[in-house]
C-alpha positions in Angstrom: 49.1 73.4 165.2 45.5 74.6 164.8 44.8 78.3 164.0 41.0 78.0 164.0 38.1 75.9 162.9 38.6 76.4 159.2 42.4 76.5 158.9 45.5 74.8 160.2 49.2 74.9 159.7 52.2 72.5 160.1 55.9 72.7 159.9 59.1 73.5 161.9 61.7 76.3 162.1 62.6 76.2 158.4 59.3 75.3 156.8 55.6 76.1 157.1 52.6 74.8 155.3 49.2 76.6 155.6 45.9 74.9 154.8 42.3 76.1 154.6 39.1 74.2 154.7 36.1 75.3 152.7 32.6 75.4 154.1 32.0 72.0 152.5 35.2 70.5 154.0 37.4 70.7 150.9 41.0 71.0 152.0 43.5 73.1 150.1 47.2 73.9 150.6 47.5 77.7 150.4 51.2 78.2 151.2 54.5 76.5 151.4 57.4 78.6 152.6 59.4 79.8 155.5 57.8 80.6 158.9 56.8 84.2 159.2 56.8 84.8 155.4 54.2 86.4 153.3 50.7 84.9 153.4 49.5 82.3 151.0 47.2 82.6 147.9 43.9 80.8 148.7 42.5 81.9 145.3 45.3 80.0 143.5 45.2 76.9 145.7 44.3 73.4 144.5 43.0 70.2 146.1 45.6 68.3 148.0 45.5 65.3 145.6 44.2 64.9 142.1 42.8 61.5 141.0 41.3 60.1 137.8 39.6 56.7 137.4 37.6 55.2 134.7 34.3 57.0 134.8 35.7 59.8 136.9 37.6 62.2 134.7 38.2 66.0 134.8 36.0 69.0 135.0 38.1 70.8 132.4 39.3 68.6 129.6 43.0 68.7 128.6 46.3 67.0 129.3 46.7 68.5 132.8 46.7 66.4 135.9 44.6 68.9 137.9 40.9 69.7 137.8 39.8 66.1 138.5 36.3 65.2 139.6 37.5 62.8 142.3 40.1 65.3 143.6 37.5 68.0 143.8 35.1 65.8 145.8 37.5 64.7 148.5 36.6 66.1 151.8 38.6 66.6 155.0 38.0 64.0 157.7 40.8 64.9 160.0 44.5 65.5 160.2 47.3 64.5 162.6 50.9 65.6 163.2 53.7 63.5 164.6 57.5 63.6 165.1 59.9 60.7 164.8 63.5 61.6 165.5 64.4 64.5 163.2 61.4 64.0 160.9 58.1 65.9 161.2 55.0 64.3 159.6 51.6 65.6 158.8 48.8 63.2 157.6 45.6 64.6 156.1 42.6 62.2 155.8 40.2 62.9 152.9 37.1 61.1 151.7 34.8 61.1 148.8 31.3 60.2 150.0 30.1 59.3 146.4 32.6 56.5 145.7 34.0 55.8 149.2 37.5 56.6 148.0 39.7 57.7 150.9 43.0 59.5 150.5 45.8 59.7 153.1 48.0 62.7 152.1 51.3 62.6 153.9 53.9 65.4 154.2 57.3 64.7 155.8 60.1 67.1 156.4 63.5 66.8 158.2 63.9 69.3 161.0 65.6 72.5 160.0 65.5 71.8 156.3 63.2 73.8 153.9 62.1 70.7 152.0 59.4 68.1 152.2 58.4 64.7 150.9 54.9 64.1 149.6 53.1 60.8 149.2 49.5 59.7 148.9 47.8 56.4 149.9 44.4 55.7 148.4 41.9 53.2 149.9 38.6 52.0 148.6 36.1 52.2 151.4 33.2 51.8 148.9 31.4 48.8 147.5 32.6 49.0 143.8 36.0 48.6 142.3 37.6 51.8 141.1 40.0 51.6 138.1 42.7 54.2 138.8 44.2 56.1 135.8 46.3 58.8 137.5 47.1 59.9 141.1 49.3 62.8 142.0 51.9 62.5 144.8 52.0 66.2 145.4 50.1 69.2 144.2 51.0 72.8 145.1 49.2 75.8 143.8 50.2 79.4 144.1 53.9 79.0 143.6 53.7 82.5 142.3 51.3 85.2 143.4 48.0 85.2 141.3 49.4 88.1 139.2 50.4 87.8 135.6 53.5 89.8 136.3 54.7 87.1 138.8 54.3 84.5 136.1 56.1 86.8 133.7 59.1 86.8 136.0 59.2 83.0 136.5 61.8 80.7 134.8 61.3 77.0 134.6 64.3 74.7 135.2 64.8 71.2 133.9 67.7 68.8 133.1 68.2 67.0 129.9 69.9 63.7 130.4 71.4 61.4 127.7 74.0 58.7 127.5 77.4 60.5 127.6 75.7 63.9 128.2 74.1 63.8 131.6 72.8 66.6 133.8 72.4 69.4 131.3 70.3 71.9 133.1 68.2 74.3 131.0 66.4 77.5 132.0 63.7 79.4 130.1 60.9 81.9 130.9 57.7 80.2 131.9 55.9 82.4 129.4 57.5 80.5 126.5 55.2 77.5 127.2 52.5 79.3 129.1 51.9 82.5 127.2 49.6 85.3 128.6 46.3 84.8 126.9 44.0 87.1 128.9 43.1 90.7 127.9 39.7 92.2 127.6 38.5 88.7 128.0 40.1 87.0 131.0 40.9 83.3 131.1 41.8 81.4 134.2 43.8 78.5 132.8 44.7 76.6 129.6 44.7 72.9 128.7 48.5 72.2 128.5 51.8 73.8 129.3 55.3 72.8 130.4 55.5 69.1 131.5 58.1 66.3 131.5 57.4 62.6 131.4 59.7 59.6 131.8 59.3 56.3 130.0 60.4 52.7 130.2 62.7 51.2 132.8 65.3 54.0 132.9 64.2 56.7 135.2 66.4 59.4 133.7 66.8 58.6 130.0 66.0 61.9 128.3 65.5 64.0 131.4 66.3 63.8 135.1 63.1 63.2 137.2 63.6 66.7 138.5 62.7 70.3 137.8 62.5 73.8 139.3 60.9 77.2 139.2 62.7 80.5 140.1 61.7 84.1 140.2 64.2 86.3 138.3 63.4 89.3 140.5 63.5 87.9 144.0 65.4 84.7 143.8 62.4 82.8 145.3 63.0 79.2 144.0 61.5 75.7 144.1 63.3 72.6 143.1 61.6 69.1 143.0 62.4 65.5 142.4 60.3 62.4 141.8 61.8 59.5 143.8 61.0 56.6 141.4 63.4 54.1 139.9 61.5 53.6 136.6 60.4 55.8 133.8 56.8 56.0 135.0 56.8 59.6 136.2 55.5 63.0 135.2 55.5 66.6 136.4 53.9 69.7 135.1 54.5 73.3 136.1 51.9 75.5 134.4 49.5 78.4 135.1 46.2 78.1 136.8 44.1 81.1 138.0 46.9 83.5 137.1 49.5 81.7 139.3 52.0 78.9 138.7 51.3 75.5 140.1 53.1 72.2 140.3 51.8 68.6 140.1 54.1 65.6 140.5 53.1 62.0 139.9 54.2 58.5 139.2 52.8 56.5 136.2 49.5 57.4 134.5 47.3 55.7 132.0 47.7 58.4 129.3 51.5 58.6 129.4 52.6 55.1 130.6 49.8 52.7 130.0 49.2 52.4 133.8 45.9 51.5 135.3 45.3 50.0 138.7 42.1 48.3 139.9 41.3 49.3 143.4 38.9 46.8 144.8 36.8 47.4 148.0 39.2 47.3 150.9 42.3 47.6 148.7 45.0 50.3 148.9 47.4 52.0 146.5 50.5 54.1 147.4 52.0 56.7 145.1 55.7 57.1 144.4 57.2 59.6 146.8 58.3 63.0 145.6 60.2 65.9 147.2 60.1 69.7 147.0 62.7 72.1 148.3 62.4 75.9 148.8 64.4 79.1 149.0 62.9 82.4 149.8 65.5 84.5 148.1 68.7 82.5 147.5 68.0 81.4 143.9 68.5 77.9 142.6 71.8 77.4 144.5 70.0 77.7 147.9 67.2 75.4 146.8 69.6 72.8 145.6 71.5 73.1 148.9 68.2 72.4 150.8 67.5 69.4 148.6 71.1 68.1 149.3 70.4 68.3 153.1 67.0 66.6 152.5 68.6 63.8 150.5 71.1 63.1 153.3 68.4 63.0 155.9 66.2 60.6 153.8 68.8 58.0 152.7 69.7 54.7 154.3 72.7 55.2 156.7 76.0 53.7 155.6 79.6 54.1 156.7 80.6 54.8 153.1 78.8 58.1 153.2 81.4 59.3 155.7 84.5 57.4 154.7 84.5 58.2 151.0 87.2 55.6 150.0 89.0 56.0 146.7 87.8 53.4 144.1 89.8 52.1 141.1 87.7 50.6 138.4 89.3 48.8 135.5 86.8 49.8 132.8 86.8 53.4 131.6 89.7 54.2 129.2 91.4 51.2 130.6 90.5 47.5 130.0 87.0 48.4 128.6 85.4 45.1 129.5 88.4 42.8 128.8 89.9 41.9 132.2 92.4 39.0 132.5 94.8 38.0 135.3 97.7 39.2 133.2 96.2 42.6 132.7 94.8 43.1 136.2 97.8 42.3 138.3 99.9 45.4 137.3 96.8 47.6 137.5 96.2 46.4 141.1 99.8 47.4 142.1 99.5 50.8 140.3 96.2 51.5 141.9 97.4 50.6 145.4 100.6 52.7 144.9 98.3 55.7 143.9 96.3 55.4 147.1 93.1 53.6 145.9 91.2 51.7 148.6 88.8 49.6 146.5 89.6 47.8 143.3 86.6 46.9 141.0 86.8 44.4 138.2 84.2 45.7 135.7 82.4 43.9 132.8 83.8 40.8 131.2 85.1 38.8 134.2 82.4 36.1 133.6 83.0 35.8 129.8 84.5 32.7 128.1 83.4 33.7 124.6 83.3 36.5 122.1 79.5 37.0 122.6 79.0 37.6 126.3 76.3 40.3 125.8 73.7 37.6 125.0 75.0 34.9 127.4 75.1 36.8 130.8 73.0 35.7 133.7 74.8 33.0 135.6 77.7 35.2 136.8 80.3 32.5 137.0 84.0 33.5 136.5 85.7 32.9 133.2 88.3 30.1 133.2 90.0 31.4 130.1 90.4 34.9 131.5 91.6 33.7 134.9 93.6 30.5 134.3 95.2 28.3 136.9 94.0 26.5 139.9 92.8 29.6 141.8 91.2 31.3 138.8 89.7 34.7 139.6 90.6 34.2 143.3 94.2 34.8 142.4 93.2 38.3 141.4 90.9 38.8 144.4 93.6 37.7 146.8 96.1 40.0 145.2 93.7 42.9 145.6 93.4 42.1 149.3 97.2 41.6 149.7 97.7 45.1 148.5 95.3 46.4 151.2 92.3 47.1 148.9 88.7 45.8 149.0 87.7 43.8 145.9 84.7 44.6 143.8 82.8 43.2 140.9 80.4 44.4 138.2 77.0 42.9 137.7 74.0 43.5 135.5 71.5 41.6 137.7 68.2 42.3 136.1 69.1 40.9 132.7 69.6 37.4 131.3 71.0 36.8 127.9 68.9 34.8 125.5 71.7 32.3 125.2 72.3 32.0 128.9 71.5 28.7 130.6 69.6 30.8 133.1 67.1 31.7 130.4 66.0 28.1 130.2 66.2 27.3 133.9 63.9 30.0 135.1 60.1 29.9 134.4 58.6 32.3 131.9 56.8 34.0 134.8 60.2 35.2 136.1 60.7 37.5 133.1 59.0 40.5 131.7 56.2 39.4 129.4 53.6 41.1 127.3 50.7 39.2 125.7 52.2 36.0 127.2 55.5 36.5 125.3 58.9 37.1 126.8 60.1 40.7 126.1 63.4 40.6 124.3 65.7 43.7 124.0 69.1 43.6 122.3 69.4 39.9 122.8 68.4 39.9 126.5 65.4 39.1 128.7 64.5 41.2 131.7 63.8 39.6 135.1 60.6 40.5 137.0 61.7 40.6 140.6 58.2 40.1 141.8 58.6 36.4 141.0 60.2 34.3 143.7 62.4 32.4 141.3 63.9 35.6 139.9 64.7 36.9 143.3 66.1 33.6 144.6 68.4 33.5 141.6 69.8 36.9 142.3 70.1 36.3 146.0 72.1 33.2 145.3 74.5 35.2 143.1 75.0 37.9 145.7 75.4 35.4 148.5 78.1 33.6 146.5 80.0 36.7 145.5 79.8 38.6 148.7 79.1 35.9 151.3 81.5 33.3 150.0 84.1 35.2 147.9 84.3 38.2 150.2 83.6 40.8 147.5 83.0 44.1 149.3 81.7 46.2 146.4 79.1 45.6 143.7 78.7 47.8 140.7 75.1 47.2 139.6 74.6 48.1 135.9 71.4 48.2 133.7 71.9 48.5 130.0 68.6 47.8 128.4 65.2 49.5 128.3 62.5 46.8 127.6 59.8 49.4 127.0 56.5 49.9 128.7 56.7 47.1 131.3 55.3 43.7 131.9 51.9 42.0 132.3 52.3 39.2 134.8 48.6 38.1 134.5 45.7 38.9 132.2 44.3 42.3 132.9 47.5 43.8 134.4 48.6 46.8 132.3 52.4 46.9 131.4 52.7 50.1 133.4 51.3 48.6 136.5 53.6 45.6 136.1 56.6 47.8 135.7 55.7 49.7 138.9 55.4 46.4 140.7 58.8 45.3 139.5 60.3 48.7 140.3 59.1 48.3 143.9 60.3 44.7 144.1 63.7 45.8 142.8 64.0 48.3 145.7 62.9 45.6 148.2 65.6 43.3 146.8 68.2 46.0 147.2 67.1 46.6 150.8 67.4 42.9 151.4 71.0 42.8 150.1 72.1 45.6 152.4 70.2 44.1 155.3 72.2 40.9 154.9 75.5 42.7 154.1 75.4 46.1 155.8 79.1 47.0 155.0 78.7 46.1 151.3 79.1 49.2 149.0 76.8 49.2 146.1 77.1 51.5 143.1 74.1 52.5 140.9 74.8 52.5 137.2 72.7 52.3 134.1 74.7 53.0 130.9 76.2 55.8 133.1 73.4 58.0 134.4 70.3 56.5 132.8 68.8 55.5 136.1 69.7 58.5 138.3 67.0 58.9 140.9 66.6 59.2 144.6 64.6 56.0 145.0 67.8 54.2 144.3 70.2 56.7 145.8 68.3 56.7 149.1 69.5 53.1 149.3 72.7 52.7 147.3 76.0 54.4 148.2 77.2 55.7 144.8 75.9 56.9 141.5 77.8 56.4 138.2 77.6 59.9 136.6 78.5 59.0 133.0 80.2 56.7 130.5 81.7 59.8 128.9 85.3 59.0 127.8 86.3 62.5 126.7 87.7 64.5 129.6 86.6 67.9 128.1 83.0 66.7 127.9 83.1 65.1 131.4 83.7 68.4 133.1 80.2 69.9 132.8 78.8 66.5 134.0 81.0 66.5 137.0 80.2 70.1 137.8 76.5 69.6 137.5 76.3 66.2 139.3 75.6 67.7 142.8 72.2 69.0 141.5 71.1 65.3 141.3 73.1 63.5 143.9 74.9 64.4 147.1 78.6 65.1 146.5 79.7 62.1 148.5 77.7 59.8 146.3 78.6 61.2 142.9 81.2 58.9 141.2 83.3 60.8 138.7 85.8 59.0 136.4 89.4 60.2 136.6 91.2 58.4 133.8 94.7 59.7 133.0 96.3 58.3 129.8 100.0 58.0 128.9 99.3 60.2 125.8 97.7 63.0 127.9 99.6 66.2 128.6 100.2 67.1 132.2 97.5 69.7 132.0 95.1 67.0 130.8 96.1 64.7 133.7 95.4 67.6 136.1 92.1 68.3 134.3 90.7 64.7 134.6 91.9 64.3 138.2 90.5 67.7 139.3 87.1 66.7 137.9 86.6 64.1 140.6 87.9 65.9 143.7 84.6 67.3 144.9 82.8 64.0 144.4 83.8 60.4 144.6 87.0 59.4 142.8 86.5 56.6 140.3 90.2 56.2 139.3 90.9 54.4 136.0 93.1 54.7 133.0 96.4 53.0 132.1 98.3 54.0 135.3 101.3 51.6 134.8 102.1 53.3 131.5 102.2 56.9 132.9 105.5 58.8 133.0 106.8 59.7 136.5 105.6 63.3 136.3 102.1 62.3 135.3 102.0 59.6 137.9 103.0 62.1 140.5 100.1 64.3 139.6 97.7 61.4 140.1 99.2 60.5 143.5 99.1 64.2 144.5 95.4 64.5 143.6 94.5 61.4 145.7 96.5 62.7 148.6 94.7 66.0 148.4 91.3 64.3 148.2 92.0 62.3 151.3 92.9 65.5 153.1 89.6 67.2 152.3 87.1 64.3 152.0 86.0 64.5 155.6 84.3 67.8 154.8 82.4 66.7 151.7 79.6 64.8 153.4 78.6 68.0 155.3 79.0 70.5 152.5 76.3 71.9 150.2 76.9 72.9 146.6 76.7 76.1 144.6 77.6 77.1 141.0 79.4 80.5 141.1 79.4 80.8 137.3 75.8 79.6 137.0 74.6 76.1 136.3 77.0 74.6 133.8 76.2 74.6 130.1 77.5 71.9 127.9 79.8 74.3 125.9 80.8 76.8 128.6 84.5 77.6 128.4 84.8 78.1 132.1 83.0 76.0 134.7 82.9 76.2 138.5 81.6 74.0 141.3 81.8 75.1 145.0 81.1 73.1 148.1 80.4 75.0 151.3 80.9 74.1 154.9 80.5 76.7 157.8 84.2 77.5 157.8 85.4 76.6 154.3 84.5 76.7 150.6 86.1 74.3 148.2 86.1 75.4 144.6 86.9 73.5 141.4 87.4 75.6 138.3 87.8 74.2 134.8 89.1 76.1 131.8 88.3 74.5 128.5 89.5 75.4 125.0 88.1 78.7 123.8 88.1 80.3 127.3 90.1 83.4 128.3 93.0 82.7 130.7 91.2 84.5 133.6 87.8 84.5 135.1 86.3 86.0 138.3 84.1 83.9 140.5 81.6 85.5 143.0 81.3 83.6 146.2 78.8 84.0 149.1 81.5 85.0 151.5 80.8 88.4 153.0 82.6 91.3 151.3 85.2 92.7 153.6 85.4 89.4 155.6 88.7 87.9 156.7 89.2 85.3 154.0 92.1 83.6 152.2 92.3 81.5 149.1 94.8 78.6 148.6 95.4 76.4 145.6 95.2 72.8 146.8 95.7 71.1 143.5 97.9 71.1 141.4 100.4 72.5 143.8 103.4 72.9 141.4 101.7 74.2 138.2 100.7 77.7 137.2 97.5 78.6 139.0 96.9 82.2 140.2 94.1 82.9 142.6 93.5 86.5 143.9 90.8 87.1 146.5 89.2 90.6 146.6 87.8 91.2 150.1 85.9 94.2 149.0 83.8 92.4 146.4 84.0 88.7 147.6 85.3 87.9 144.2 88.0 85.4 143.4 90.0 86.0 140.2 91.5 82.8 138.9 94.1 82.5 136.1 94.8 79.2 134.3 97.3 80.0 131.6 96.6 76.9 129.4 93.5 75.1 128.2 92.4 72.6 129.1 93.3 73.0 132.8 91.6 72.8 136.1 92.3 73.5 139.8 90.9 72.9 143.2 91.0 75.8 145.6 90.1 76.3 149.3 88.6 79.6 150.5 88.9 79.8 154.3 87.3 82.3 156.6 90.1 83.1 159.0 88.2 85.0 161.7 85.5 83.4 163.8 83.1 86.3 163.1 83.3 85.7 159.3 80.2 83.8 158.0 
């Protein structure tokens, strides 16, 4: 690992990190890239971690997270490398002799994947308490060469994310927010630039906790994610010393009201973050690397390989109004279509017209499920038809009119200034408190352990703001981070007790879409969008933020839909996880046959999806694009979904990474009996697709028919 007394490197066959040590022991990361690539840029490098604390600010004032006094004083004490299974780990020990602050900077990377996870643990080895105000999880300088022309060629990527309009990736030149200001008088850096910040309890309301940087000339690309299940995160990608740099962090004092006292002997751990890299493959290759990293980093579960088809009664179906009478015919229709799970969504606990403010006990409604067996008549019917029953929960909230609101102590809820936080008629549990956790454990043990429910859809529909103060002196941001971590620990406990339970992550669709949760939970609800035309760009973009086998996409055929619309909504889910819904019993035979055909095709291809990586042959989808395309690649096969929306020409050509001149064939998998024309040009590796009507969509398979084809 060592190259000499003042430098060292670390990595594996797909990734290498180079470090240099100054004469005074300052450690800097000079290069992240592929082994054997071009040398790093020591002149554009930055300290491994940046820290501010009360009384210890920055050497250059501004909104940036870099240039901190504490970060600049940390000195190298040692480093060590290890390997555990497929994971390589490097830990660099740093120390500030003035304050006694010690930093353990950890890099982890799965073997063969050009991606890494960064995390920092601070310890106070001094004699006085430090009051932390910001700590980076990962800092990388020199993303571009220290040359203004390199910054000129760089584009920043980010994803806007709203209710009903998730995963909207944007791309713009870095120079729009970091203009070139040097001339006769040179300047090394500014005071601001491009940054994104989360807020509140939703990690992805407004923006995904992700970003990227790509070189338009070479395709060299970085993509990153912050693995945090709350809104306390921030990233900045700006220019310093004529090169682009990246800083990723959890909550800060300036942006989230977070401060953390670090008493002598105490420790603080940052939220983990991840960075993937492609030397010349553009954003698609960097997203592919991040997909492989996500698979390596998540909790193992059989659902990731099985990919069962799920029917959920909510979207464009019962919409939160389930009853025995309404559910029984849906169960039969779902089973006939080939569903393998049946989930009863919101409303199953409601005996009134105002369940929004009365939730929290999670007991079944007697009026919705009359008779001696109550809801168990429905659960039994689901099992009789060979399906696994599931239920919807919103565990972290308690309605202000719920009996649970009076039975739990005030300390079990979010509070600020000693007052319970109320949002849209609901309180929010603080899962650090034993009573809050015991209450939820008892609910899950009853539903799963006693009732035999095999699927839980966990929703979260309120944002109670900056956080909670459990005791005097705790900032709301620190309380929120504590709750976020307790929430993850609670989820781990559920899956430890019930390892075959399937848990879906939902928050008003995609408002809490992050890898902290998806490294534990099996599925991600991608949207609440009810309009099939608008769902297509969300479905096409989803694999940027979740592995394909975890991305739950609604497919909700309606009796009033045309056959092309039925095909459109079903095709949207075929390269993810089918969340079947809609009024299936009312479909005409031809429409019902299209639903059954889609599910049969999905079952035929789903074994490949957990091992495929995504690309976007028409570019990352824009919200109003008339044509959209999502491809999933395995070593032998490419699956391609194309959507034509109103306003698009009947024909488009899709460029695929298959080698021109290779032995390749293209087949239409779905819909088999409708007009879809696909012509493969072996000379250009281009696939020309014709969909005569709009809206329409199709799933195709491109197969390399010779072993020597890539």
